[in-house]
N, C-alpha and C positions, 0 to 999 in steps of 0.2 A: 355613282349616280347620285346616290342619296346625299352624300357630303358635297357633291357641287351643286344640289339643288337646295340645300341646307345653307350653303354661303350664299347663294344667290337670293334666298328668302332673306337673310340678314339684313341685306342692302335694299331691299324692299322690290326685288324684282321678282317677277312670276317666270316659271320655268315651263317651256314648252319643248316635248320630247318628240322628235321625229323618227317612230321606231317601225318604219315601212320595211325594211330590210331584216330587222330582227326577228319579224312575226314569224312562226315556223322554224327558226333555226335556232332559238334559245327562248326560255320562259319569259315571260312578262307578268310581273307582280306590281301593277300600279302602285299599290299602296308602299310597297318597299321602295320605290322611286324616290317618293317624297315631291312628283310633280306635279305641275298644276294643270297641266293639258299634255296628252297625248294621242297621236295618230299612226294609225297604220291602215293597211290595207290588203286586198286578198290578190292583186296583180303581181306579187313578187314570188315568196317561198310558201306562200300557202296554196299555191299552185291554182288559184282561182281564176276568174274572170276579172278583166278591167272594170272600173269605173264602181267600184264599192270601197268605201272607207269606212274606217272607223274612228271615232272622236272620244276620247275620255277626256271629261271635265271634273276636275276634284271639288271643287265647290258648285252647286247645281244654281246656287243664286248668285253665279257670278256675273262678270259685265254683260250688258247687252250685245248681241251681234251688231256688228259693223255692215255684214252683207247678211242680207235675207233673201229669201224666194217665196214663190207661192205657197208651198208647205210648211213654211217656217212661221207662220202666222197663226193666232189661237184659233181662228176658224179662215181656213182657206176658202171656204164658199162663200163668204159673207161679200167679198168684193167691195170692202170700205175703202176709198182712196184717202180718207182723211185720217184714217186711224192707224197707227204703227203699234200692234199689240202682238205677244210673243207669248207662246204656251209655256206652262211651269215646267217643262221637262225637255229633254234632249231633241226633240224635234224642232225647237227654235233656232236649230244649227241647219236646218235643211235648207240647201240654196238651189234645189231644182227637183225635178222629177226622178225618184230613185231607179235605179237599173234592176228591173224585175228580173229578167235573166241571172243576174249575176248574185242578187240576193237568194234567190233559189238554189244556185250551184253553192253558194256559200253555207247554205242551213246543212245541206247534204254533205257537203266536205268537213264542216266543224264537226260533226257527228263520229267522224272516223278515228281510231285509235292507233296507236304505233303499236306493229306487230312483228318491226325487226330493228335492231339497232346494229351500227357499225361498231366493230370491234375497238376498243382503246379510243374512245370517240373523244375524251379527256386531252390526249395529246395530239390529235389532228389539227392542222391550222385550217381556217376557212378558205386559203386559195392555194392553187398550184399553177406555177408558171415554170416551163422550161427554159433554161439560157440556151439560145439558139441564135447565133448571129446570122442566119440565113432563115429567118421566121418564116418570111412570106412564102419561099420556095418549099418550107416542110409543110406548112399550112395547106398548100396546094398540092403536093404530094400526097397527103392525108386524106385530102377531101375526094380523091378517086377511090381510095379505099373506106367510104364510109363513116371517116372520123371527120368531125368539123370542128377546127380549133381557129381561135383569133389571134393573128400575128400583132404582136406588138414591136416596139423599139427595142431588140435585142432578146427578146422571149417570145414565146408562145403560150398563150392562155388557153387552158383546157377548163372546162366547167362542168361539174358533177351536180347531180340533184338526188332527191329521195329514192326517184327510180333508177338510177343508174347502179348495174349490179357488177358483182366482181369480175364477172365474164365480160363486160364490157370494158373495164378498166384493163384487164390481161391483154385483151385484143388492141386497146390502144399502144400499152407498154411495147408488145411485140411489134407494133407499126413504126414507132418512132424508133425501136432499136434497128429495125431493119432499113429504114431510111438513112440513119446516121453510120450503118455498115457498108451502105452503097457510097457514101458521100465522105468518108475520113478513112485515111490507110490504116490498115490494120484492126478494121471495126469488125466485131462479132456478134451476132444475134442470138441473145439468151432466150432460147426459145424453151418452153416448158415439156415435160415428159408427156403431156397430156397431149391429146389431138390439138395442131393448131387451126386456126380459122382462116376461111377465103376473105375475111375482109381484109387481110394484109396482102393479097395479089393484086400485082402491078397490072396483069394481063390476062387474056385467057390462056388457057394451058397448051402448050406447045407440045409436039410429039417429042416422047424421050423414052430410051430403051429402059430408064429405070425411074419409078416414082421415087419423088423427094431427092430428086438430084442434086448435089450440092456442088459448088464451083467457089471460085474464090471471093464472089459476093456473099457467100453466105448459103444457109439451106435454103432448097427451093429456087435457086436463081440459076437461069441459064447461063451459056457463054456471052450471050448478050447483055447481062447484067439485070434484064428484068425478072421480076420476081414471079414464080410460078405458084399455083395453088397446090398444095401438097395434099397427097392421098389421105382422104378420111377428112377433109377439111369440113368444118361447120360455118354456118352464116353466122355475122355477127346480129346477137338478139339486142336490139336498141341502138341508141347513138348518143355519143358525147356531145353537147351542143354549148355553141360559145354564148356568152352575154352580151347582148345589144340592147338597146333602150327599151324593146318591147318584150324581149325572151324572159322567161322565169326560170332562170336557171343560176346556179351556185357556182362560182369561181374560186 
């Protein structure tokens, strides 16, 4: 980013960085970016409330705002219609009434510290999509099992975030494997040695002479091919959510 900014500056251009989806995912050192402006907000990966944004301006004596509001004036209470003046600090860029609730939430959230990191974080990609020719059918099937996914053309989009646990990921993996076992010849469900979770069950338990009965559809499936909860199953603690316009989730 710094090299791009330096190249732009050599031509006389200013550099504006939209870092809305970077805050909360990667460190932001504005001085190292060499940008003139940077904007971000709390509505995405900072898991804050909407309607609160942060604007960085490298040169505090930069250009006059082209859009202003009541609180962007030197004295908001003067009500002088014939004078357009700006305060000599960041408030000159205020265009409306602050979102008070979002500000209080941000003050509390920004005081939090990292208490757990995923292993091998440097080798993990930011997105996960399963190649699935029948993505809509799989998404509907998973939805009945407490897993929310977003079908796309030929892929199934899954979203994780800071609150996603390894138990959540294991449950999703088992649910996807169970679906593929039911729809693909010769499929197998790779269940772990630990107790499975009821989040992958397709129907209420049916009577059986043995708990954990197996059939050609895989462990825990009856003769009808419908999945049964296995003995000792645990509920899914949490949910994998998909990304839409207003969700704060990471795909």
